[in-house]
C-alpha positions in Angstrom: 202.1 -103.0 -12.0 202.1 -105.9 -9.5 202.6 -103.4 -6.6 199.6 -101.2 -7.6 197.3 -104.5 -8.1 198.5 -105.2 -4.7 197.4 -102.0 -3.2 194.1 -102.1 -4.9 193.5 -105.6 -3.4 194.4 -104.5 0.0 192.2 -101.3 -0.2 189.3 -103.4 -1.2 189.5 -105.8 1.6 190.3 -102.8 4.1 187.3 -100.9 2.6 185.0 -103.9 3.2 186.5 -104.7 6.7 186.0 -101.2 8.1 182.4 -101.1 6.9 181.6 -104.5 8.5 183.3 -103.5 11.9 181.1 -100.8 12.2 178.0 -102.8 11.3 177.1 -100.4 8.5 175.3 -101.9 5.4 176.5 -101.3 1.9 173.7 -99.1 1.1 174.3 -96.7 4.0 178.0 -96.5 3.6 177.5 -95.9 -0.2 174.9 -93.0 0.7 177.1 -91.7 3.2 180.0 -91.7 0.8 178.0 -90.1 -2.1 178.3 -93.1 -4.5 175.9 -96.0 -5.7 175.7 -99.1 -3.9 176.6 -101.1 -6.9 179.9 -99.0 -7.4 180.8 -99.4 -3.7 180.3 -103.2 -4.2 183.0 -102.8 -7.1 185.4 -101.2 -4.9 185.1 -103.7 -2.2 185.4 -106.5 -4.5 188.5 -105.0 -6.2 186.6 -104.7 -9.6 187.1 -101.0 -10.1 189.9 -98.7 -9.2 188.7 -95.6 -7.4 190.4 -92.0 -7.3 192.7 -90.6 -4.4 189.8 -88.2 -3.5 187.4 -91.3 -2.6 190.5 -92.8 -0.5 190.4 -89.7 1.6 186.8 -89.5 1.9 186.6 -93.0 3.2 189.7 -92.6 5.6 187.7 -89.6 7.1 184.5 -91.5 6.9 185.9 -94.6 8.8 188.4 -92.4 11.1 191.5 -93.9 10.0 194.5 -93.0 7.9 194.8 -93.3 3.9 198.1 -95.3 4.7 196.0 -98.1 6.9 193.1 -98.2 4.1 195.8 -98.9 1.6 197.5 -101.6 3.4 200.8 -99.4 3.8 200.5 -99.0 7.5 199.3 -101.3 10.5 198.2 -98.2 12.6 194.8 -97.0 12.2 195.5 -93.4 13.5 199.0 -92.9 12.0 200.9 -93.5 15.0 204.3 -94.2 14.4 205.7 -96.9 16.9 209.2 -96.4 15.7 209.7 -93.0 17.6 209.4 -95.1 20.7 212.5 -97.1 19.6 214.8 -94.4 21.1 213.5 -94.9 24.8 216.0 -97.0 26.6 213.3 -98.8 28.6 214.5 -97.6 31.9 213.2 -95.0 34.4 211.1 -92.2 32.8 211.3 -93.5 29.2 209.7 -96.8 30.3 206.8 -94.7 31.5 206.5 -92.5 28.3 206.8 -95.4 26.2 203.9 -97.2 28.1 201.9 -93.9 27.9 202.3 -93.9 24.0 201.7 -97.4 23.5 198.4 -97.1 25.9 197.4 -94.0 23.9 197.7 -95.8 20.5 195.9 -98.9 21.7 193.1 -96.8 23.1 192.5 -94.9 20.2 192.6 -97.5 17.6 190.2 -99.4 20.0 187.8 -96.5 19.9 188.1 -96.0 16.0 187.4 -99.8 15.7 183.8 -99.5 17.4 180.8 -99.2 15.4 179.6 -96.2 17.7 180.9 -92.9 16.0 179.7 -90.9 19.1 182.1 -93.1 21.1 185.1 -92.5 18.8 184.4 -88.9 18.7 184.2 -88.6 22.6 187.6 -90.3 23.1 189.1 -88.4 20.2 187.7 -84.9 21.6 189.0 -85.8 25.1 192.6 -86.8 24.1 192.6 -83.5 21.9 191.7 -81.2 24.6 194.2 -83.0 27.2 196.9 -82.6 24.8 196.1 -78.9 24.2 196.1 -78.5 28.0 199.3 -80.1 28.3 200.7 -78.1 25.5 199.8 -74.8 27.3 201.5 -75.9 30.2 204.8 -76.4 28.3 204.3 -73.2 26.5 204.1 -71.4 29.8 207.2 -73.3 31.0 208.9 -72.0 27.8 209.2 -75.5 26.2 207.0 -74.3 23.5 206.5 -71.0 21.7 203.4 -69.0 22.3 202.9 -68.1 18.6 201.6 -71.6 18.3 198.3 -70.5 20.1 195.8 -68.2 19.1 194.3 -67.6 22.4 196.0 -66.2 25.5 197.5 -68.8 27.9 195.4 -67.7 31.1 192.4 -67.6 29.0 193.0 -70.7 27.2 193.8 -72.7 30.2 190.5 -72.1 32.0 188.6 -72.6 28.9 190.5 -76.1 28.1 189.9 -77.2 31.5 186.1 -76.2 31.3 186.0 -78.1 28.1 187.3 -81.2 29.6 185.1 -80.7 32.5 182.3 -81.1 30.0 183.5 -84.2 28.4 183.8 -85.7 31.7 179.9 -84.8 32.2 179.1 -86.4 28.7 180.4 -89.7 30.2 177.3 -90.3 31.9 175.5 -90.4 28.6 177.3 -93.4 27.3 175.6 -96.5 27.8 177.0 -98.9 30.4 178.2 -102.1 28.6 180.9 -103.1 30.7 182.1 -106.3 30.5 183.5 -109.0 33.0 185.9 -112.1 32.7 187.8 -110.5 29.8 191.5 -112.1 29.7 193.7 -109.2 30.9 196.3 -110.0 28.4 193.9 -108.8 25.6 194.5 -105.4 26.9 198.0 -105.5 28.1 198.8 -102.1 26.4 196.6 -100.5 28.8 196.8 -102.7 31.9 200.1 -100.8 33.4 198.6 -97.4 32.8 195.5 -98.3 34.4 197.4 -99.7 37.5 199.5 -96.7 37.5 196.5 -94.1 37.5 194.6 -96.1 40.0 197.5 -96.1 42.3 198.3 -92.3 41.9 194.5 -91.7 42.5 194.4 -94.0 45.8 197.5 -92.5 47.2 196.7 -88.7 46.3 193.2 -88.3 46.8 191.7 -90.9 48.8 191.8 -90.0 52.6 192.6 -93.2 54.6 
């Protein structure tokens, strides 16, 4: 009984936290979720307990996992950091670990924002890049072709075109870039950003 009460309390806190993070009024959130504002208020205060269907609806609405909403996991997107523990921290393993941590951080940063278009842009871009990478592994024989509905040669070109379209949408994002930020705050991304810029400068910038 105690565990159930704790879960309810954590869910109530997370429900209120996610709404406030996104700058959404309680009235709008209630309307979007298909319930009354009074009922949402009760859920956020822990006065009433909701059903599983509502938890799932909230996870989709706020772009986080149900485990995160229930306080079971600290990861918003379900990324399991334990899978990195097998990496020995040297050579290629270190690069993979840095990439995984940076990806986790970037996705959580995007889903924490109030701009749903921004979150969708980041998600779609990652989805397409992962799909494009999976196609390459399939051609190399590391993944079964049965995973894909579209023929490899066609899918490759379509995926590349879709990524190019996402790149074009980048200009539509309002520029709110900041300066004077403590770099340690964004440590998970720093190494990957540095590596990417060195790669670009060494491979694509003619001296």
